[in-house]
N, C-alpha and C positions, 0 to 999 in steps of 0.2 A: 675150214682156212674164217668162213664164216664164223660157221660155230665158237670156235676159239677166241674168238675178237670178241662174241656175244659173249660167253664166259665171262673176259675179262674185263670187262663193262659190266656184268653183273657184277664182280666181286669187288671192284674200285671200294663205294658206299662203305661194307663193312671194312677194305684193311680202310680205308679212313680216319672208322673207329677206333681199330685198334690201335692204328697208329695214336689216336688223340688219348687213351687208356695209356700206352707203356710212357709216354709223357707224362697222365699223368701221376704215373705212379713212380715215374723218378723224382716229380714237385716231392711228392709225401713223402719219401726215402731220405731227400732234401731236407726236408723239413724238419723229418725226426733229428736227421743231423744236428743242424744248427739249436732246435730246442734243447739237447742233450747236453751237449756245448754251453747251453749258457747258461745248466742246470750245473752241472759239472764246477764254469766256474767263479757264478751265480750264486742261485741261489731259484727256488723254486715258484718262489712269492716275488721275484724280482720282476720291475716292470718289463724290460726287456725279453725275458724267459714267459714273461705274461702272456706279452704282444704273441712270441714269436709261436704259443703252442694253440695260439686263437688259429695262425697262421695255416698250424699242421691241421686243426680241427675244419676250418672250410679246403683245406685240399683232401681230405680224407674223404669228405661227405662229395668234392668234385672229384674223386675216384669212383667212388661206388657208385654213384647213380650213371658215367658213365660206362661202368663193367656192364652197369644191368643194361641199357640201351645194345651195349654189342653186342653180349649175350642173349638177347632177347629177354627176360629175364623177369618177372611180374615184379616188381619192389613189392606191392601185400605180404609177397612169401617169407618168412622170420628165416627161410633156410635160403635164401638165396647166394649163391654163389658170387664173391665180388674180384673173385682172383682166380685163377684159371693158367 
């Protein structure tokens, strides 16, 4: 029983990171949909679409950084996976 409790306690930080990554992945998906919808309604150069594209890029950066931390991947690696 004690080993189970220690195992659970040890896995909680990893689960927290994975939950964070999942949330950030949803943010990227949401930002992609919002940007695509804006471009379809207006144009790529419309001010609202430009702002949404910036939001998308920021969400992608956060997702990639969190993914690399969650999977203990060295960010210096070019082929470091960002989604598993």
